N, C-alpha and C positions, 0 to 999 in steps of 0.2 A: 112277721116275725115267728119263728119256729117254736115250740116249746123246749124246756130246758128237757134235758136225757135227765134220765132216774139216777143215771151216774154220777153226772151233774149234783144231784140233789142231797146224794149221799150227806153224810158228818165226817167233816176236816179230816179226822185220825183213819178214817176209815176207808175213803177214801183214797187217800197215800199209800195205803198199806195196799187197797187192788190195786193203783197205777204201778207201783213195785211190783208187783206180784207178777201184773201184764208188762212190764220193760225186762224184768229181769227173766220173761220164761221159765219163773218156777213154780206152773200151776199143770194141771192135771186137763186143762180144758177149758173152755169155755160152760160147758152144764156141770164140772166140779164148782164153778165158782160159784155158778149162779146159786146153786145147792150150799156152798161155806156164804153167800150173801143171805138166803134164806134162812141157817139159823144164827144170823146175827136182828133177822127182823124185817129184811128187806126183800122184796119182790121184783128182782130185776132180772130178764130173761135176757138168752143167750146171747139172741139178736142181737141186744144193747150192749150185752161187753162184749161182741162182734167187733161195732160199731166204735166202741166207748178203746178197743186196743187199737183201731185203725188211725182212729184223729190221734193217738198217744204216738205211734208208730212212726205219722206220718211232720208228728211235733219234732218226735227225738232224729230223723233223719234229716228237717231243714238242720239243726242246732250244728248237727256233723258236718253238712255244709258246709252250715256258717264257719266253725271254727275249722275247717279245712281250707277253704276258700283266705278266711286272714292266717293264715299260716303260709300260705302263699302269696299274698300280697306282700306280707313281711319279706319272706324271703327274696322275692324279684325288687323291691326299694325298701329298703333296710332306713328306720325310722329314728335317727339320732332326736332329732328334737319331738319326739314323741306326740307324734298329730293322726296315728289311726288309733291308739289311746283315747286323745281327747275326741277325732269325729265317732268312735264306739260312742262316750259319755252321750254324747249329743243325741246321737239316734237313738237309745236308750233314752234320753227323754224324753225325744221325740213320740216311743211308744208308746211309753207309761202315760203322755199328757192323752195319745187317740183312743187307749184303751182303760182310762177315766171316764173319756167323754163316751164312749162306747155302755159302759157301766153306769152312766146318769142317764143314759137314755132308757138301756132296759129298765130299769124304774124297778129290778125286782131284790137287788141285792140292798140289806140294810144299812145305813148308815152308816153305823158302826161295826159292820167291816168293813164297809168300804176306807174310813179309818186305818181301819188296822192292815189289809191291803195299801194301802199308799206308805202306811209308816212302814211296811217290810221294803216296800220299791226305792224308796227314799234310803234305805237303809246301802240297799243292794247299790245305791246310784254311789254312795259314800264310802263305802266300800271300793270301790273300782277305783276311784280316784283317788282315794288313801293308797292304790296296790301300783296305781301309774306313777305317781309320785316317789313313790319308795323306787321302782323298778330305774324312773329316773335318775335318781340319786344316787341308787349304784352303778351305773352308765358312769354318770358323772367322775365316780369314784377312781375304776377301773379307767378311762382314759389320763384320769391325774398323775395315776402311779403309773401307766408307761411313759406317758411324758413323762416322768419323773428319772426314770430308768433309763428312756433315751434322753437324758442332759448329761446323766449321768457317766453313760457310755461315751458319749460325747468327747467326753471332759477327760476321758481319760484316755481317750483317742483309740476306743476300743473299735472296734465293730461284733454286731449281736449276731451271732450264726445260732442254725436253725434248732439245735441241742439248747440252748439260752434261753431263743424263745418258748421251745414248749415249756422248760423251766419254770420261768416268769409266767407263762400261760398256766402250770398247775397250780402254782402259787397264787394266783388272783383266782382264779375260781374253785379250788379245794383239788384241784384235780389228785 
């Protein structure tokens, strides 16, 4: 097993600030970042910072690719039953389980930090579940309202033209 990088050993707040600088590309290069970290009391080489930046960029690229793939899947396969969200939640739970096993095997993480990470992960899954439920309720409400409009139109013997449908869409979606 390889040793942890010096960047990974930084205090959480400082590491977060460094990652923000790297991801936003708002720094003057790795030498400037190394100097900034020296001022903070940490000696990290520009090579280590470059490796950390590459790792961060790979993660961000993976996230962008996953998000794009999800958009394409949803566009190609409408999901009234919200099965995509349920699958994502299962995937996240599986990934969290694997990550927890890796953390335990590494043995380098403080148990209190493990509990904190697990709590944050559980909160994220709960938030995703609530979002999924809210989306499903909204979709049901929109369907119910559209059904009401269709029934009302049928009862009055009228047809819904394109202008009327656009007005309904604007009213439903806050257009």
